[in-house]
LUMDREN-454466 format. One record per atom (N, C-alpha, C, CB): z, x, y; residue number from 1. Coordinates in nm, 2 decimals. Glycine has a CB too. Example, Ala and Ser with C-alpha at 12.3 -4.5 7.8 and 13.67 -1.06 7.14 Angstrom:
2
NODE     c3     c1     c2   i
NODE   0.78   1.32  -0.57   1
NODE   0.78   1.23  -0.45   1
NODE   0.78   1.32  -0.33   1
NODE   0.90   1.13  -0.45   1
NODE   0.71   1.28  -0.22   2
NODE   0.71   1.37  -0.11   2
NODE   0.79   1.29   0.00   2
NODE   0.57   1.41  -0.06   2
// end
This chain:
35
NODE     c3     c1     c2   i
NODE   9.28   8.67   8.93   1
NODE   9.30   8.69   9.07   1
NODE   9.46   8.70   9.10   1
NODE   9.24   8.59   9.16   1
NODE   9.50   8.79   9.17   2
NODE   9.64   8.80   9.21   2
NODE   9.67   8.69   9.32   2
NODE   9.68   8.94   9.27   2
NODE   9.79   8.64   9.32   3
NODE   9.82   8.53   9.41   3
NODE   9.78   8.56   9.56   3
NODE   9.96   8.50   9.41   3
NODE   9.79   8.69   9.60   4
NODE   9.75   8.72   9.74   4
NODE   9.60   8.71   9.76   4
NODE   9.81   8.85   9.78   4
NODE   9.53   8.71   9.65   5
NODE   9.38   8.70   9.66   5
NODE   9.33   8.56   9.64   5
NODE   9.32   8.79   9.56   5
NODE   9.41   8.46   9.62   6
NODE   9.37   8.33   9.59   6
NODE   9.31   8.26   9.71   6
NODE   9.48   8.24   9.54   6
NODE   9.20   8.19   9.69   7
NODE   9.13   8.11   9.79   7
NODE   9.15   7.97   9.75   7
NODE   8.97   8.15   9.80   7
NODE   9.19   7.88   9.85   8
NODE   9.21   7.74   9.82   8
NODE   9.09   7.68   9.75   8
NODE   9.25   7.67   9.95   8
NODE   9.12   7.59   9.65   9
NODE   9.01   7.52   9.58   9
NODE   8.91   7.45   9.67   9
NODE   9.07   7.43   9.48   9
NODE   8.96   7.39   9.77  10
NODE   8.88   7.31   9.87  10
NODE   8.78   7.41   9.94  10
NODE   8.96   7.24   9.97  10
NODE   8.82   7.53   9.97  11
NODE   8.73   7.63  10.03  11
NODE   8.63   7.67   9.93  11
NODE   8.81   7.75  10.08  11
NODE   8.67   7.69   9.81  12
NODE   8.57   7.73   9.71  12
NODE   8.47   7.62   9.68  12
NODE   8.64   7.77   9.58  12
NODE   8.51   7.49   9.68  13
NODE   8.42   7.38   9.66  13
NODE   8.32   7.37   9.78  13
NODE   8.50   7.25   9.65  13
NODE   8.37   7.40   9.90  14
NODE   8.28   7.39  10.01  14
NODE   8.18   7.50  10.01  14
NODE   8.36   7.41  10.14  14
NODE   8.22   7.62   9.96  15
NODE   8.12   7.73   9.95  15
NODE   8.02   7.70   9.84  15
NODE   8.20   7.87   9.92  15
NODE   8.07   7.65   9.73  16
NODE   7.98   7.61   9.62  16
NODE   7.88   7.50   9.67  16
NODE   8.06   7.56   9.50  16
NODE   7.92   7.41   9.74  17
NODE   7.83   7.30   9.80  17
NODE   7.73   7.37   9.89  17
NODE   7.91   7.20   9.87  17
NODE   7.77   7.46   9.97  18
NODE   7.67   7.53  10.06  18
NODE   7.57   7.61   9.98  18
NODE   7.75   7.61  10.16  18
NODE   7.61   7.66   9.87  19
NODE   7.52   7.74   9.78  19
NODE   7.43   7.65   9.70  19
NODE   7.60   7.83   9.69  19
NODE   7.45   7.52   9.70  20
NODE   7.37   7.43   9.62  20
NODE   7.41   7.42   9.48  20
NODE   7.23   7.47   9.63  20
NODE   7.54   7.46   9.45  21
NODE   7.58   7.46   9.31  21
NODE   7.59   7.31   9.25  21
NODE   7.73   7.52   9.30  21
NODE   7.53   7.29   9.13  22
NODE   7.53   7.16   9.07  22
NODE   7.66   7.14   8.99  22
NODE   7.41   7.15   8.98  22
NODE   7.73   7.24   8.95  23
NODE   7.85   7.23   8.86  23
NODE   7.95   7.33   8.91  23
NODE   7.82   7.26   8.71  23
NODE   8.06   7.28   8.98  24
NODE   8.16   7.36   9.04  24
NODE   8.22   7.46   8.94  24
NODE   8.27   7.28   9.10  24
NODE   8.26   7.41   8.82  25
NODE   8.32   7.49   8.72  25
NODE   8.23   7.60   8.67  25
NODE   8.36   7.40   8.59  25
NODE   8.11   7.58   8.65  26
NODE   8.01   7.68   8.61  26
NODE   8.00   7.78   8.72  26
NODE   7.88   7.62   8.57  26
NODE   7.99   7.74   8.84  27
NODE   7.98   7.82   8.96  27
NODE   8.10   7.92   8.97  27
NODE   7.97   7.74   9.09  27
NODE   8.22   7.86   8.95  28
NODE   8.34   7.95   8.95  28
NODE   8.34   8.05   8.84  28
NODE   8.47   7.86   8.93  28
NODE   8.29   8.01   8.72  29
NODE   8.28   8.11   8.61  29
NODE   8.19   8.22   8.65  29
NODE   8.23   8.04   8.48  29
NODE   8.07   8.19   8.71  30
NODE   7.98   8.29   8.75  30
NODE   8.04   8.38   8.85  30
NODE   7.85   8.22   8.81  30
NODE   8.11   8.33   8.95  31
NODE   8.18   8.41   9.05  31
NODE   8.28   8.51   8.99  31
NODE   8.25   8.32   9.16  31
NODE   8.36   8.46   8.89  32
NODE   8.45   8.54   8.83  32
NODE   8.39   8.66   8.75  32
NODE   8.54   8.46   8.73  32
NODE   8.27   8.63   8.69  33
NODE   8.20   8.73   8.61  33
NODE   8.13   8.83   8.70  33
NODE   8.10   8.66   8.52  33
NODE   8.11   8.80   8.82  34
NODE   8.03   8.89   8.91  34
NODE   8.10   8.94   9.03  34
NODE   7.90   8.82   8.96  34
NODE   8.23   8.94   9.02  35
NODE   8.31   9.00   9.14  35
NODE   8.36   9.14   9.11  35
NODE   8.42   8.91   9.17  35
// end
């Protein structure tokens, strides 16, 4: 991601929690692979 596209980690953690993610790191990897 370019710096202007960065989303704060806390925001991503909140989204992952709302999605029911069990593992934040794995969730982030999935997001990166599917964007």
